[in-house]
C-alpha positions as YAML, in Angstrom:
chain: A
units: angstrom
residues:
- id: 1
  name: GLU
  ca: [16.27, -4.81, 30.10]
- id: 2
  name: SER
  ca: [19.64, -4.64, 28.35]
- id: 3
  name: ALA
  ca: [18.57, -7.31, 25.87]
- id: 4
  name: GLU
  ca: [15.35, -5.42, 25.13]
- id: 5
  name: ARG
  ca: [17.27, -2.23, 24.52]
- id: 6
  name: LEU
  ca: [19.66, -4.01, 22.16]
- id: 7
  name: LEU
  ca: [16.74, -5.58, 20.31]
- id: 8
  name: ALA
  ca: [15.08, -2.17, 19.90]
- id: 9
  name: GLU
  ca: [18.33, -0.68, 18.62]
- id: 10
  name: LEU
  ca: [18.76, -3.58, 16.20]
- id: 11
  name: GLN
  ca: [15.26, -2.97, 14.84]
- id: 12
  name: LEU
  ca: [16.06, 0.71, 14.30]
- id: 13
  name: VAL
  ca: [19.27, -0.16, 12.47]
- id: 14
  name: GLU
  ca: [17.42, -2.65, 10.27]
- id: 15
  name: ALA
  ca: [14.73, -0.09, 9.43]
- id: 16
  name: GLU
  ca: [17.42, 2.43, 8.46]
- id: 17
  name: ARG
  ca: [19.16, -0.20, 6.32]
- id: 18
  name: VAL
  ca: [15.93, -0.86, 4.44]
- id: 19
  name: ARG
  ca: [15.33, 2.87, 3.92]
- id: 20
  name: LEU
  ca: [18.86, 3.38, 2.60]
- id: 21
  name: SER
  ca: [18.45, 0.41, 0.30]
- id: 22
  name: LEU
  ca: [15.34, 2.04, -1.20]
- id: 23
  name: VAL
  ca: [17.21, 5.31, -1.68]
- id: 24
  name: GLU
  ca: [20.06, 3.47, -3.38]
- id: 25
  name: GLU
  ca: [17.69, 1.67, -5.75]
- id: 26
  name: THR
  ca: [16.01, 4.93, -6.68]
- id: 27
  name: LEU
  ca: [19.35, 6.66, -7.27]
- id: 28
  name: VAL
  ca: [20.50, 3.83, -9.53]
- id: 29
  name: ASP
  ca: [17.25, 4.09, -11.51]
- id: 30
  name: VAL
  ca: [17.57, 7.86, -11.92]
- id: 31
  name: VAL
  ca: [21.24, 7.66, -12.95]
- id: 32
  name: THR
  ca: [20.34, 4.96, -15.49]
- id: 33
  name: LEU
  ca: [17.61, 7.19, -16.92]
- id: 34
  name: LEU
  ca: [19.97, 10.17, -17.05]
- id: 35
  name: ARG
  ca: [22.48, 8.11, -19.02]
- id: 36
  name: GLN
  ca: [19.77, 7.10, -21.47]
- id: 37
  name: LEU
  ca: [18.85, 10.76, -21.99]
- id: 38
  name: ARG
  ca: [22.15, 11.39, -23.75]
- id: 39
  name: SER
  ca: [21.04, 9.18, -26.63]
- id: 40
  name: ARG
  ca: [17.56, 10.74, -26.82]
- id: 41
  name: ASN
  ca: [18.73, 14.27, -27.62]
- id: 42
  name: ILE
  ca: [16.60, 15.87, -24.90]
- id: 43
  name: SER
  ca: [17.56, 19.49, -24.49]
- id: 44
  name: ASN
  ca: [19.14, 20.78, -21.31]
- id: 45
  name: ARG
  ca: [16.29, 23.26, -21.04]
- id: 46
  name: VAL
  ca: [13.63, 20.52, -21.01]
- id: 47
  name: LEU
  ca: [15.64, 18.44, -18.58]
- id: 48
  name: GLY
  ca: [16.13, 21.42, -16.28]
- id: 49
  name: ARG
  ca: [12.44, 22.32, -16.44]
- id: 50
  name: THR
  ca: [11.51, 18.73, -15.56]
- id: 51
  name: LEU
  ca: [13.79, 18.76, -12.54]
- id: 52
  name: LEU
  ca: [12.50, 22.14, -11.36]
- id: 53
  name: ASP
  ca: [8.90, 20.96, -11.76]
- id: 54
  name: CYS
  ca: [9.67, 17.93, -9.59]
- id: 55
  name: LEU
  ca: [11.28, 20.12, -6.95]
- id: 56
  name: ASP
  ca: [8.31, 22.50, -6.98]
- id: 57
  name: SER
  ca: [5.80, 19.69, -6.65]
- id: 58
  name: CYS
  ca: [7.61, 18.36, -3.57]
- id: 59
  name: LYS
  ca: [8.30, 21.67, -1.83]
- id: 60
  name: ASP
  ca: [5.30, 21.39, 0.49]
- id: 61
  name: SER
  ca: [6.00, 17.83, 1.59]
- id: 62
  name: GLN
  ca: [7.94, 16.87, 4.70]
- id: 63
  name: GLN
  ca: [11.62, 17.75, 4.94]
- id: 64
  name: GLY
  ca: [14.41, 15.21, 5.26]
- id: 65
  name: PRO
  ca: [15.40, 11.91, 3.67]
- id: 66
  name: ASN
  ca: [11.82, 10.98, 2.78]
- id: 67
  name: GLN
  ca: [11.43, 14.19, 0.79]
- id: 68
  name: ALA
  ca: [14.62, 13.43, -1.13]
- id: 69
  name: LEU
  ca: [13.31, 9.97, -1.97]
- id: 70
  name: GLU
  ca: [10.00, 11.46, -3.12]
- id: 71
  name: ILE
  ca: [11.81, 13.95, -5.39]
- id: 72
  name: LEU
  ca: [13.95, 11.20, -6.90]
- id: 73
  name: ASN
  ca: [10.91, 9.01, -7.50]
- id: 74
  name: ARG
  ca: [8.99, 11.83, -9.20]
- id: 75
  name: PHE
  ca: [11.98, 12.80, -11.32]
- id: 76
  name: GLY
  ca: [12.39, 9.19, -12.41]
- id: 77
  name: LEU
  ca: [8.72, 8.99, -13.38]
- id: 78
  name: GLU
  ca: [8.91, 12.22, -15.36]
- id: 79
  name: LEU
  ca: [11.88, 11.00, -17.36]
...
């Protein structure tokens, strides 16, 4: 029973590690895109509108880490 419990906990930790890895990859992609925007002369107004549109499109989805990942993915696609 103790071994089964440890195995279940290990699986949960591994699943969380994978999820965090996906979040990290998405953050790196978005930061890279934001850095590239400096050389494209995109106005702050357009950038702000794009971010707000992404936030609005995700407002009805589930709350929590998955919602944050969805927002980051959409923002990356819009850029």
